[in-house]
mmCIF file as Biopython writes it, N, C-alpha, C and O atoms, coordinates in Angstrom:
data_model
#
loop_
_atom_site.group_PDB
_atom_site.id
_atom_site.type_symbol
_atom_site.label_atom_id
_atom_site.label_alt_id
_atom_site.label_comp_id
_atom_site.label_asym_id
_atom_site.label_entity_id
_atom_site.label_seq_id
_atom_site.pdbx_PDB_ins_code
_atom_site.Cartn_x
_atom_site.Cartn_y
_atom_site.Cartn_z
_atom_site.occupancy
_atom_site.B_iso_or_equiv
_atom_site.auth_seq_id
_atom_site.auth_asym_id
_atom_site.pdbx_PDB_model_num
ATOM 1   N N  . UNK A ? 1  ? -12.424 1.929   11.829 1.0 0.0 1  A 1 
ATOM 2   C CA . UNK A ? 1  ? -12.054 0.657   11.219 1.0 0.0 1  A 1 
ATOM 3   C C  . UNK A ? 1  ? -10.559 0.437   11.431 1.0 0.0 1  A 1 
ATOM 4   O O  . UNK A ? 1  ? -9.772  1.378   11.330 1.0 0.0 1  A 1 
ATOM 5   N N  . UNK A ? 2  ? -10.173 -0.775  11.719 1.0 0.0 2  A 1 
ATOM 6   C CA . UNK A ? 2  ? -8.774  -1.113  11.938 1.0 0.0 2  A 1 
ATOM 7   C C  . UNK A ? 2  ? -7.999  -1.084  10.620 1.0 0.0 2  A 1 
ATOM 8   O O  . UNK A ? 2  ? -8.567  -1.293  9.548  1.0 0.0 2  A 1 
ATOM 9   N N  . UNK A ? 3  ? -6.705  -0.823  10.716 1.0 0.0 3  A 1 
ATOM 10  C CA . UNK A ? 3  ? -5.851  -0.780  9.531  1.0 0.0 3  A 1 
ATOM 11  C C  . UNK A ? 3  ? -4.661  -1.711  9.733  1.0 0.0 3  A 1 
ATOM 12  O O  . UNK A ? 3  ? -4.275  -2.014  10.862 1.0 0.0 3  A 1 
ATOM 13  N N  . UNK A ? 4  ? -4.091  -2.155  8.623  1.0 0.0 4  A 1 
ATOM 14  C CA . UNK A ? 4  ? -2.903  -2.998  8.630  1.0 0.0 4  A 1 
ATOM 15  C C  . UNK A ? 4  ? -1.899  -2.390  7.663  1.0 0.0 4  A 1 
ATOM 16  O O  . UNK A ? 4  ? -2.241  -2.082  6.521  1.0 0.0 4  A 1 
ATOM 17  N N  . UNK A ? 5  ? -0.653  -2.214  8.119  1.0 0.0 5  A 1 
ATOM 18  C CA . UNK A ? 5  ? 0.401   -1.733  7.228  1.0 0.0 5  A 1 
ATOM 19  C C  . UNK A ? 5  ? 0.966   -2.926  6.459  1.0 0.0 5  A 1 
ATOM 20  O O  . UNK A ? 5  ? 1.341   -3.935  7.055  1.0 0.0 5  A 1 
ATOM 21  N N  . UNK A ? 6  ? 1.025   -2.804  5.147  1.0 0.0 6  A 1 
ATOM 22  C CA . UNK A ? 6  ? 1.503   -3.892  4.296  1.0 0.0 6  A 1 
ATOM 23  C C  . UNK A ? 6  ? 2.796   -3.452  3.621  1.0 0.0 6  A 1 
ATOM 24  O O  . UNK A ? 6  ? 2.849   -2.405  2.975  1.0 0.0 6  A 1 
ATOM 25  N N  . UNK A ? 7  ? 3.843   -4.271  3.778  1.0 0.0 7  A 1 
ATOM 26  C CA . UNK A ? 7  ? 5.142   -3.959  3.185  1.0 0.0 7  A 1 
ATOM 27  C C  . UNK A ? 7  ? 5.135   -4.324  1.702  1.0 0.0 7  A 1 
ATOM 28  O O  . UNK A ? 7  ? 4.591   -5.355  1.306  1.0 0.0 7  A 1 
ATOM 29  N N  . UNK A ? 8  ? 5.742   -3.468  0.900  1.0 0.0 8  A 1 
ATOM 30  C CA . UNK A ? 8  ? 5.856   -3.743  -0.537 1.0 0.0 8  A 1 
ATOM 31  C C  . UNK A ? 8  ? 6.816   -4.918  -0.757 1.0 0.0 8  A 1 
ATOM 32  O O  . UNK A ? 8  ? 7.749   -5.107  0.024  1.0 0.0 8  A 1 
ATOM 33  N N  . UNK A ? 9  ? 6.591   -5.709  -1.818 1.0 0.0 9  A 1 
ATOM 34  C CA . UNK A ? 9  ? 7.524   -6.814  -2.121 1.0 0.0 9  A 1 
ATOM 35  C C  . UNK A ? 9  ? 8.925   -6.275  -2.436 1.0 0.0 9  A 1 
ATOM 36  O O  . UNK A ? 9  ? 9.079   -5.104  -2.785 1.0 0.0 9  A 1 
ATOM 37  N N  . UNK A ? 10 ? 9.927   -7.119  -2.312 1.0 0.0 10 A 1 
ATOM 38  C CA . UNK A ? 10 ? 11.308  -6.728  -2.602 1.0 0.0 10 A 1 
ATOM 39  C C  . UNK A ? 10 ? 11.405  -6.146  -4.012 1.0 0.0 10 A 1 
ATOM 40  O O  . UNK A ? 10 ? 10.865  -6.710  -4.964 1.0 0.0 10 A 1 
ATOM 41  N N  . UNK A ? 11 ? 12.100  -5.013  -4.135 1.0 0.0 11 A 1 
ATOM 42  C CA . UNK A ? 11 ? 12.288  -4.380  -5.440 1.0 0.0 11 A 1 
ATOM 43  C C  . UNK A ? 11 ? 11.154  -3.451  -5.851 1.0 0.0 11 A 1 
ATOM 44  O O  . UNK A ? 11 ? 11.185  -2.878  -6.940 1.0 0.0 11 A 1 
ATOM 45  N N  . UNK A ? 12 ? 10.141  -3.295  -4.978 1.0 0.0 12 A 1 
ATOM 46  C CA . UNK A ? 12 ? 8.994   -2.434  -5.262 1.0 0.0 12 A 1 
ATOM 47  C C  . UNK A ? 12 ? 8.743   -1.496  -4.090 1.0 0.0 12 A 1 
ATOM 48  O O  . UNK A ? 12 ? 9.206   -1.734  -2.974 1.0 0.0 12 A 1 
ATOM 49  N N  . UNK A ? 13 ? 8.000   -0.422  -4.361 1.0 0.0 13 A 1 
ATOM 50  C CA . UNK A ? 13 ? 7.523   0.463   -3.309 1.0 0.0 13 A 1 
ATOM 51  C C  . UNK A ? 13 ? 6.101   0.886   -3.646 1.0 0.0 13 A 1 
ATOM 52  O O  . UNK A ? 13 ? 5.668   0.791   -4.795 1.0 0.0 13 A 1 
ATOM 53  N N  . UNK A ? 14 ? 5.393   1.347   -2.648 1.0 0.0 14 A 1 
ATOM 54  C CA . UNK A ? 14 ? 4.021   1.823   -2.835 1.0 0.0 14 A 1 
ATOM 55  C C  . UNK A ? 14 ? 4.058   3.287   -3.256 1.0 0.0 14 A 1 
ATOM 56  O O  . UNK A ? 14 ? 4.856   4.070   -2.741 1.0 0.0 14 A 1 
ATOM 57  N N  . UNK A ? 15 ? 3.185   3.649   -4.200 1.0 0.0 15 A 1 
ATOM 58  C CA . UNK A ? 15 ? 2.987   5.040   -4.593 1.0 0.0 15 A 1 
ATOM 59  C C  . UNK A ? 15 ? 1.532   5.377   -4.337 1.0 0.0 15 A 1 
ATOM 60  O O  . UNK A ? 15 ? 0.635   4.647   -4.760 1.0 0.0 15 A 1 
ATOM 61  N N  . UNK A ? 16 ? 1.296   6.483   -3.643 1.0 0.0 16 A 1 
ATOM 62  C CA . UNK A ? 16 ? -0.071  6.920   -3.385 1.0 0.0 16 A 1 
ATOM 63  C C  . UNK A ? 16 ? -0.574  7.631   -4.633 1.0 0.0 16 A 1 
ATOM 64  O O  . UNK A ? 16 ? 0.050   8.580   -5.108 1.0 0.0 16 A 1 
ATOM 65  N N  . UNK A ? 17 ? -1.710  7.168   -5.166 1.0 0.0 17 A 1 
ATOM 66  C CA . UNK A ? 17 ? -2.311  7.757   -6.360 1.0 0.0 17 A 1 
ATOM 67  C C  . UNK A ? 17 ? -3.748  8.090   -6.003 1.0 0.0 17 A 1 
ATOM 68  O O  . UNK A ? 17 ? -4.617  7.219   -6.042 1.0 0.0 17 A 1 
ATOM 69  N N  . UNK A ? 18 ? -4.007  9.348   -5.655 1.0 0.0 18 A 1 
ATOM 70  C CA . UNK A ? 18 ? -5.336  9.743   -5.183 1.0 0.0 18 A 1 
ATOM 71  C C  . UNK A ? 18 ? -5.594  9.103   -3.839 1.0 0.0 18 A 1 
ATOM 72  O O  . UNK A ? 18 ? -4.826  9.296   -2.897 1.0 0.0 18 A 1 
ATOM 73  N N  . UNK A ? 19 ? -6.683  8.332   -3.741 1.0 0.0 19 A 1 
ATOM 74  C CA . UNK A ? 19 ? -7.040  7.672   -2.482 1.0 0.0 19 A 1 
ATOM 75  C C  . UNK A ? 19 ? -6.556  6.227   -2.432 1.0 0.0 19 A 1 
ATOM 76  O O  . UNK A ? 19 ? -6.847  5.523   -1.465 1.0 0.0 19 A 1 
ATOM 77  N N  . UNK A ? 20 ? -5.823  5.761   -3.453 1.0 0.0 20 A 1 
ATOM 78  C CA . UNK A ? 20 ? -5.384  4.359   -3.457 1.0 0.0 20 A 1 
ATOM 79  C C  . UNK A ? 20 ? -3.874  4.264   -3.596 1.0 0.0 20 A 1 
ATOM 80  O O  . UNK A ? 20 ? -3.196  5.259   -3.854 1.0 0.0 20 A 1 
ATOM 81  N N  . UNK A ? 21 ? -3.360  3.058   -3.421 1.0 0.0 21 A 1 
ATOM 82  C CA . UNK A ? 21 ? -1.935  2.794   -3.534 1.0 0.0 21 A 1 
ATOM 83  C C  . UNK A ? 21 ? -1.685  1.832   -4.682 1.0 0.0 21 A 1 
ATOM 84  O O  . UNK A ? 21 ? -2.458  0.900   -4.903 1.0 0.0 21 A 1 
ATOM 85  N N  . UNK A ? 22 ? -0.596  2.064   -5.414 1.0 0.0 22 A 1 
ATOM 86  C CA . UNK A ? 22 ? -0.190  1.171   -6.488 1.0 0.0 22 A 1 
ATOM 87  C C  . UNK A ? 22 ? 1.276   0.806   -6.268 1.0 0.0 22 A 1 
ATOM 88  O O  . UNK A ? 22 ? 2.010   1.555   -5.623 1.0 0.0 22 A 1 
ATOM 89  N N  . UNK A ? 23 ? 1.707   -0.337  -6.796 1.0 0.0 23 A 1 
ATOM 90  C CA . UNK A ? 23 ? 3.103   -0.753  -6.673 1.0 0.0 23 A 1 
ATOM 91  C C  . UNK A ? 23 ? 3.920   -0.193  -7.822 1.0 0.0 23 A 1 
ATOM 92  O O  . UNK A ? 23 ? 3.453   -0.118  -8.958 1.0 0.0 23 A 1 
ATOM 93  N N  . UNK A ? 24 ? 5.154   0.202   -7.507 1.0 0.0 24 A 1 
ATOM 94  C CA . UNK A ? 24 ? 6.083   0.697   -8.521 1.0 0.0 24 A 1 
ATOM 95  C C  . UNK A ? 24 ? 7.429   0.017   -8.309 1.0 0.0 24 A 1 
ATOM 96  O O  . UNK A ? 24 ? 7.929   -0.058  -7.187 1.0 0.0 24 A 1 
ATOM 97  N N  . UNK A ? 25 ? 8.004   -0.476  -9.394 1.0 0.0 25 A 1 
ATOM 98  C CA . UNK A ? 25 ? 9.299   -1.144  -9.315 1.0 0.0 25 A 1 
ATOM 99  C C  . UNK A ? 25 ? 10.398  -0.090  -9.225 1.0 0.0 25 A 1 
ATOM 100 O O  . UNK A ? 25 ? 10.325  0.950   -9.879 1.0 0.0 25 A 1 
ATOM 101 N N  . UNK A ? 26 ? 11.410  -0.362  -8.417 1.0 0.0 26 A 1 
ATOM 102 C CA . UNK A ? 26 ? 12.550  0.535   -8.340 1.0 0.0 26 A 1 
ATOM 103 C C  . UNK A ? 26 ? 13.842  -0.262  -8.517 1.0 0.0 26 A 1 
ATOM 104 O O  . UNK A ? 26 ? 13.971  -1.371  -7.999 1.0 0.0 26 A 1 
ATOM 105 N N  . UNK A ? 27 ? 14.793  0.310   -9.251 1.0 0.0 27 A 1 
ATOM 106 C CA . UNK A ? 27 ? 16.087  -0.361  -9.413 1.0 0.0 27 A 1 
ATOM 107 C C  . UNK A ? 27 ? 16.961  -0.092  -8.191 1.0 0.0 27 A 1 
ATOM 108 O O  . UNK A ? 27 ? 16.947  1.018   -7.659 1.0 0.0 27 A 1 
ATOM 109 N N  . UNK A ? 28 ? 17.698  -1.061  -7.752 1.0 0.0 28 A 1 
ATOM 110 C CA . UNK A ? 28 ? 18.609  -0.856  -6.617 1.0 0.0 28 A 1 
ATOM 111 C C  . UNK A ? 28 ? 17.881  -0.578  -5.317 1.0 0.0 28 A 1 
ATOM 112 O O  . UNK A ? 28 ? 16.844  -1.178  -5.032 1.0 0.0 28 A 1 
ATOM 113 N N  . UNK A ? 29 ? 18.431  0.339   -4.528 1.0 0.0 29 A 1 
ATOM 114 C CA . UNK A ? 29 ? 17.900  0.681   -3.219 1.0 0.0 29 A 1 
ATOM 115 C C  . UNK A ? 29 ? 16.767  1.699   -3.339 1.0 0.0 29 A 1 
ATOM 116 O O  . UNK A ? 29 ? 16.835  2.616   -4.157 1.0 0.0 29 A 1 
ATOM 117 N N  . UNK A ? 30 ? 15.734  1.537   -2.527 1.0 0.0 30 A 1 
ATOM 118 C CA . UNK A ? 30 ? 14.614  2.476   -2.507 1.0 0.0 30 A 1 
ATOM 119 C C  . UNK A ? 30 ? 15.090  3.850   -2.052 1.0 0.0 30 A 1 
ATOM 120 O O  . UNK A ? 30 ? 15.792  3.976   -1.048 1.0 0.0 30 A 1 
ATOM 121 N N  . UNK A ? 31 ? 14.702  4.872   -2.799 1.0 0.0 31 A 1 
ATOM 122 C CA . UNK A ? 31 ? 15.008  6.254   -2.449 1.0 0.0 31 A 1 
ATOM 123 C C  . UNK A ? 31 ? 13.680  6.952   -2.158 1.0 0.0 31 A 1 
ATOM 124 O O  . UNK A ? 31 ? 12.852  7.085   -3.059 1.0 0.0 31 A 1 
ATOM 125 N N  . UNK A ? 32 ? 13.457  7.403   -0.912 1.0 0.0 32 A 1 
ATOM 126 C CA . UNK A ? 32 ? 12.202  8.071   -0.575 1.0 0.0 32 A 1 
ATOM 127 C C  . UNK A ? 32 ? 11.951  9.298   -1.463 1.0 0.0 32 A 1 
ATOM 128 O O  . UNK A ? 32 ? 12.864  10.076  -1.740 1.0 0.0 32 A 1 
ATOM 129 N N  . UNK A ? 33 ? 10.711  9.452   -1.898 1.0 0.0 33 A 1 
ATOM 130 C CA . UNK A ? 33 ? 10.307  10.624  -2.658 1.0 0.0 33 A 1 
ATOM 131 C C  . UNK A ? 33 ? 8.814   10.860  -2.443 1.0 0.0 33 A 1 
ATOM 132 O O  . UNK A ? 33 ? 8.138   10.020  -1.849 1.0 0.0 33 A 1 
ATOM 133 N N  . UNK A ? 34 ? 8.295   11.981  -2.915 1.0 0.0 34 A 1 
ATOM 134 C CA . UNK A ? 34 ? 6.916   12.385  -2.652 1.0 0.0 34 A 1 
ATOM 135 C C  . UNK A ? 34 ? 5.923   11.299  -3.079 1.0 0.0 34 A 1 
ATOM 136 O O  . UNK A ? 34 ? 5.935   10.853  -4.227 1.0 0.0 34 A 1 
ATOM 137 N N  . UNK A ? 35 ? 5.066   10.879  -2.147 1.0 0.0 35 A 1 
ATOM 138 C CA . UNK A ? 35 ? 4.034   9.885   -2.423 1.0 0.0 35 A 1 
ATOM 139 C C  . UNK A ? 35 ? 4.509   8.443   -2.340 1.0 0.0 35 A 1 
ATOM 140 O O  . UNK A ? 35 ? 3.710   7.524   -2.521 1.0 0.0 35 A 1 
ATOM 141 N N  . UNK A ? 36 ? 5.802   8.222   -2.070 1.0 0.0 36 A 1 
ATOM 142 C CA . UNK A ? 36 ? 6.376   6.874   -2.058 1.0 0.0 36 A 1 
ATOM 143 C C  . UNK A ? 36 ? 6.608   6.374   -0.640 1.0 0.0 36 A 1 
ATOM 144 O O  . UNK A ? 36 ? 6.948   7.145   0.257  1.0 0.0 36 A 1 
ATOM 145 N N  . UNK A ? 37 ? 6.416   5.053   -0.450 1.0 0.0 37 A 1 
ATOM 146 C CA . UNK A ? 37 ? 6.635   4.447   0.857  1.0 0.0 37 A 1 
ATOM 147 C C  . UNK A ? 37 ? 6.848   2.950   0.692  1.0 0.0 37 A 1 
ATOM 148 O O  . UNK A ? 37 ? 6.344   2.346   -0.254 1.0 0.0 37 A 1 
ATOM 149 N N  . UNK A ? 38 ? 7.597   2.355   1.614  1.0 0.0 38 A 1 
ATOM 150 C CA . UNK A ? 38 ? 7.754   0.898   1.596  1.0 0.0 38 A 1 
ATOM 151 C C  . UNK A ? 38 ? 6.567   0.205   2.263  1.0 0.0 38 A 1 
ATOM 152 O O  . UNK A ? 38 ? 6.401   -1.006  2.121  1.0 0.0 38 A 1 
ATOM 153 N N  . UNK A ? 39 ? 5.740   0.963   2.991  1.0 0.0 39 A 1 
ATOM 154 C CA . UNK A ? 39 ? 4.550   0.428   3.649  1.0 0.0 39 A 1 
ATOM 155 C C  . UNK A ? 39 ? 3.333   1.233   3.229  1.0 0.0 39 A 1 
ATOM 156 O O  . UNK A ? 39 ? 3.432   2.438   2.999  1.0 0.0 39 A 1 
ATOM 157 N N  . UNK A ? 40 ? 2.176   0.568   3.128  1.0 0.0 40 A 1 
ATOM 158 C CA . UNK A ? 40 ? 0.922   1.251   2.811  1.0 0.0 40 A 1 
ATOM 159 C C  . UNK A ? 40 ? -0.154  0.758   3.776  1.0 0.0 40 A 1 
ATOM 160 O O  . UNK A ? 40 ? -0.204  -0.432  4.089  1.0 0.0 40 A 1 
ATOM 161 N N  . UNK A ? 41 ? -1.018  1.663   4.252  1.0 0.0 41 A 1 
ATOM 162 C CA . UNK A ? 41 ? -2.095  1.263   5.162  1.0 0.0 41 A 1 
ATOM 163 C C  . UNK A ? 41 ? -3.324  0.771   4.403  1.0 0.0 41 A 1 
ATOM 164 O O  . UNK A ? 41 ? -3.741  1.385   3.421  1.0 0.0 41 A 1 
ATOM 165 N N  . UNK A ? 42 ? -3.895  -0.326  4.857  1.0 0.0 42 A 1 
ATOM 166 C CA . UNK A ? 42 ? -5.118  -0.865  4.261  1.0 0.0 42 A 1 
ATOM 167 C C  . UNK A ? 42 ? -6.116  -1.150  5.371  1.0 0.0 42 A 1 
ATOM 168 O O  . UNK A ? 42 ? -5.733  -1.563  6.465  1.0 0.0 42 A 1 
ATOM 169 N N  . UNK A ? 43 ? -7.410  -0.926  5.087  1.0 0.0 43 A 1 
ATOM 170 C CA . UNK A ? 43 ? -8.471  -1.243  6.039  1.0 0.0 43 A 1 
ATOM 171 C C  . UNK A ? 43 ? -8.597  -2.759  6.175  1.0 0.0 43 A 1 
ATOM 172 O O  . UNK A ? 43 ? -8.370  -3.496  5.215  1.0 0.0 43 A 1 
ATOM 173 N N  . UNK A ? 44 ? -8.958  -3.213  7.359  1.0 0.0 44 A 1 
ATOM 174 C CA . UNK A ? 44 ? -9.189  -4.635  7.600  1.0 0.0 44 A 1 
ATOM 175 C C  . UNK A ? 44 ? -10.692 -4.868  7.668  1.0 0.0 44 A 1 
ATOM 176 O O  . UNK A ? 44 ? -11.388 -4.252  8.475  1.0 0.0 44 A 1 
ATOM 177 N N  . UNK A ? 45 ? -11.192 -5.768  6.808  1.0 0.0 45 A 1 
ATOM 178 C CA . UNK A ? 45 ? -12.603 -6.122  6.822  1.0 0.0 45 A 1 
ATOM 179 C C  . UNK A ? 45 ? -12.765 -7.351  7.705  1.0 0.0 45 A 1 
ATOM 180 O O  . UNK A ? 45 ? -12.139 -8.380  7.452  1.0 0.0 45 A 1 
ATOM 181 N N  . UNK A ? 46 ? -13.591 -7.256  8.729  1.0 0.0 46 A 1 
ATOM 182 C CA . UNK A ? 46 ? -13.747 -8.350  9.683  1.0 0.0 46 A 1 
ATOM 183 C C  . UNK A ? 46 ? -14.707 -9.426  9.193  1.0 0.0 46 A 1 
ATOM 184 O O  . UNK A ? 46 ? -14.543 -10.596 9.538  1.0 0.0 46 A 1 
ATOM 185 N N  . UNK A ? 47 ? -15.715 -9.048  8.387  1.0 0.0 47 A 1 
ATOM 186 C CA . UNK A ? 47 ? -16.632 -10.055 7.833  1.0 0.0 47 A 1 
ATOM 187 C C  . UNK A ? 47 ? -17.302 -9.480  6.606  1.0 0.0 47 A 1 
ATOM 188 O O  . UNK A ? 47 ? -17.327 -8.267  6.402  1.0 0.0 47 A 1 
ATOM 189 N N  . UNK A ? 48 ? -17.852 -10.378 5.781  1.0 0.0 48 A 1 
ATOM 190 C CA . UNK A ? 48 ? -18.539 -9.958  4.567  1.0 0.0 48 A 1 
ATOM 191 C C  . UNK A ? 48 ? -19.852 -9.269  4.930  1.0 0.0 48 A 1 
ATOM 192 O O  . UNK A ? 48 ? -20.516 -9.628  5.902  1.0 0.0 48 A 1 
ATOM 193 N N  . UNK A ? 49 ? -20.205 -8.271  4.125  1.0 0.0 49 A 1 
ATOM 194 C CA . UNK A ? 49 ? -21.499 -7.643  4.310  1.0 0.0 49 A 1 
ATOM 195 C C  . UNK A ? 49 ? -22.555 -8.498  3.628  1.0 0.0 49 A 1 
ATOM 196 O O  . UNK A ? 49 ? -22.283 -9.098  2.589  1.0 0.0 49 A 1 
ATOM 197 N N  . UNK A ? 50 ? -23.755 -8.565  4.193  1.0 0.0 50 A 1 
ATOM 198 C CA . UNK A ? 50 ? -24.834 -9.334  3.576  1.0 0.0 50 A 1 
ATOM 199 C C  . UNK A ? 50 ? -25.390 -8.578  2.390  1.0 0.0 50 A 1 
ATOM 200 O O  . UNK A ? 50 ? -25.476 -7.350  2.411  1.0 0.0 50 A 1 
ATOM 201 N N  . UNK A ? 51 ? -25.770 -9.312  1.352  1.0 0.0 51 A 1 
ATOM 202 C CA . UNK A ? 51 ? -26.369 -8.685  0.161  1.0 0.0 51 A 1 
ATOM 203 C C  . UNK A ? 51 ? -27.794 -8.283  0.469  1.0 0.0 51 A 1 
ATOM 204 O O  . UNK A ? 51 ? -28.533 -9.014  1.129  1.0 0.0 51 A 1 
ATOM 205 N N  . UNK A ? 52 ? -28.179 -7.084  -0.028 1.0 0.0 52 A 1 
ATOM 206 C CA . UNK A ? 52 ? -29.553 -6.591  0.053  1.0 0.0 52 A 1 
ATOM 207 C C  . UNK A ? 52 ? -30.025 -6.409  1.411  1.0 0.0 52 A 1 
ATOM 208 O O  . UNK A ? 52 ? -31.167 -5.998  1.617  1.0 0.0 52 A 1 
#
């Protein structure tokens, strides 16, 4: 499946929490630390799956 890197909004960074990513606000300049990134990878869905 294709992926797209998504940049966090200004003043925020992505934190990896288990298998998902959440946004975290940071004061001033982003300082890299464990589990933190300005970009997060997300799967791209090309079309909706049919029900049933």
